[in-house]
PLY file of the C-alpha trace (Angstrom):
ply
format ascii 1.0
element vertex 120
property float x
property float y
property float z
element edge 119
property int vertex1
property int vertex2
end_header
39.59 123.94 78.77
41.60 126.93 80.03
40.43 129.48 82.53
39.51 133.03 81.62
40.94 135.83 83.74
38.78 138.87 84.50
40.62 141.74 86.16
38.94 144.84 87.55
41.34 147.71 88.12
39.98 150.48 90.34
43.22 152.42 90.80
44.90 154.93 88.55
47.49 157.61 89.26
46.03 157.78 92.79
47.52 154.34 93.60
50.19 153.77 90.94
51.64 150.51 92.23
48.26 148.81 92.45
47.34 150.14 89.01
50.58 149.00 87.43
50.31 145.56 88.99
46.82 145.05 87.54
47.95 145.99 84.03
51.14 143.92 84.37
49.30 140.78 85.50
46.76 141.21 82.72
49.43 141.72 80.04
51.51 138.76 81.25
48.40 136.59 81.17
47.64 137.67 77.58
51.25 136.95 76.60
50.89 133.52 78.20
47.86 132.70 76.07
45.23 133.26 78.74
41.91 134.81 77.71
41.81 138.14 79.56
39.10 140.72 80.18
40.35 143.92 81.84
37.77 146.26 83.38
38.68 149.92 83.89
36.79 151.41 86.83
37.26 154.34 89.17
40.41 156.34 88.48
41.68 153.80 85.94
38.79 154.90 83.71
40.93 157.71 82.34
43.23 155.18 80.64
40.45 154.41 78.14
41.17 157.82 76.58
43.88 158.39 73.96
47.15 159.60 75.46
46.19 159.14 79.13
48.25 155.98 79.65
51.33 157.89 78.45
50.87 160.33 81.35
51.21 157.52 83.90
54.62 157.16 85.51
55.95 154.60 87.95
59.69 153.95 88.34
60.85 150.43 87.47
57.49 149.50 85.95
56.65 148.57 82.38
55.26 151.53 80.42
51.48 151.59 80.77
50.91 152.36 77.06
52.77 149.15 76.16
50.77 147.07 78.63
47.47 148.59 77.47
48.44 148.05 73.84
49.05 144.36 74.42
45.69 144.07 76.18
43.87 145.80 73.35
45.61 143.53 70.83
45.12 140.23 72.64
42.37 140.67 75.21
39.20 142.60 75.97
39.26 146.04 77.61
36.04 147.40 79.07
35.27 150.77 80.63
32.59 150.76 83.33
29.42 152.52 82.19
28.83 154.43 85.43
32.51 155.40 85.71
32.49 156.70 82.14
29.30 158.66 82.70
30.62 160.27 85.89
33.68 161.45 83.95
31.81 162.58 80.84
33.43 159.87 78.70
31.48 158.48 75.75
32.13 155.61 73.33
33.31 158.16 70.77
36.03 159.34 73.18
37.72 156.02 73.96
40.57 154.18 72.30
39.72 151.80 69.48
38.92 148.41 70.96
37.62 149.68 74.30
33.98 148.92 74.95
31.76 150.56 77.54
29.61 148.14 79.53
27.98 147.89 82.92
27.68 145.70 85.98
25.41 143.16 84.29
28.12 142.32 81.76
30.79 142.20 84.48
28.70 139.83 86.60
27.99 137.59 83.62
31.72 137.40 82.87
32.82 136.55 86.40
30.04 134.01 87.02
30.85 131.90 83.99
32.50 128.51 84.47
36.29 128.43 84.51
36.74 132.12 85.30
39.17 133.62 87.79
38.38 137.20 88.86
40.87 139.59 90.44
40.28 143.11 91.72
43.04 145.66 92.13
0 1
1 2
2 3
3 4
4 5
5 6
6 7
7 8
8 9
9 10
10 11
11 12
12 13
13 14
14 15
15 16
16 17
17 18
18 19
19 20
20 21
21 22
22 23
23 24
24 25
25 26
26 27
27 28
28 29
29 30
30 31
31 32
32 33
33 34
34 35
35 36
36 37
37 38
38 39
39 40
40 41
41 42
42 43
43 44
44 45
45 46
46 47
47 48
48 49
49 50
50 51
51 52
52 53
53 54
54 55
55 56
56 57
57 58
58 59
59 60
60 61
61 62
62 63
63 64
64 65
65 66
66 67
67 68
68 69
69 70
70 71
71 72
72 73
73 74
74 75
75 76
76 77
77 78
78 79
79 80
80 81
81 82
82 83
83 84
84 85
85 86
86 87
87 88
88 89
89 90
90 91
91 92
92 93
93 94
94 95
95 96
96 97
97 98
98 99
99 100
100 101
101 102
102 103
103 104
104 105
105 106
106 107
107 108
108 109
109 110
110 111
111 112
112 113
113 114
114 115
115 116
116 117
117 118
118 119
């Protein structure tokens, strides 16, 4: 049985290298056939909205819209409930394929057998 990878990204444009690394690791894992769940929290919450990933820039990094697209196509992308609420984001606002869920779901994902959790 293979391991599942759960990644929580807390950084956005405020810490672009950390943000980019989280998305890159998640996308590479998906491309490698790993089951991936990416959680958008804090400033990365904005990337759940259409067009926001395209505003992100980091020299010599893969384009964030491409990384997010691969995650939406081959993994699970979740926006933190509290983070969404603080930013006035609702389920109707987010990209297709993004779910909004809270800490209980996150904890159940990371506590399952054969799960590796990373936080960026």
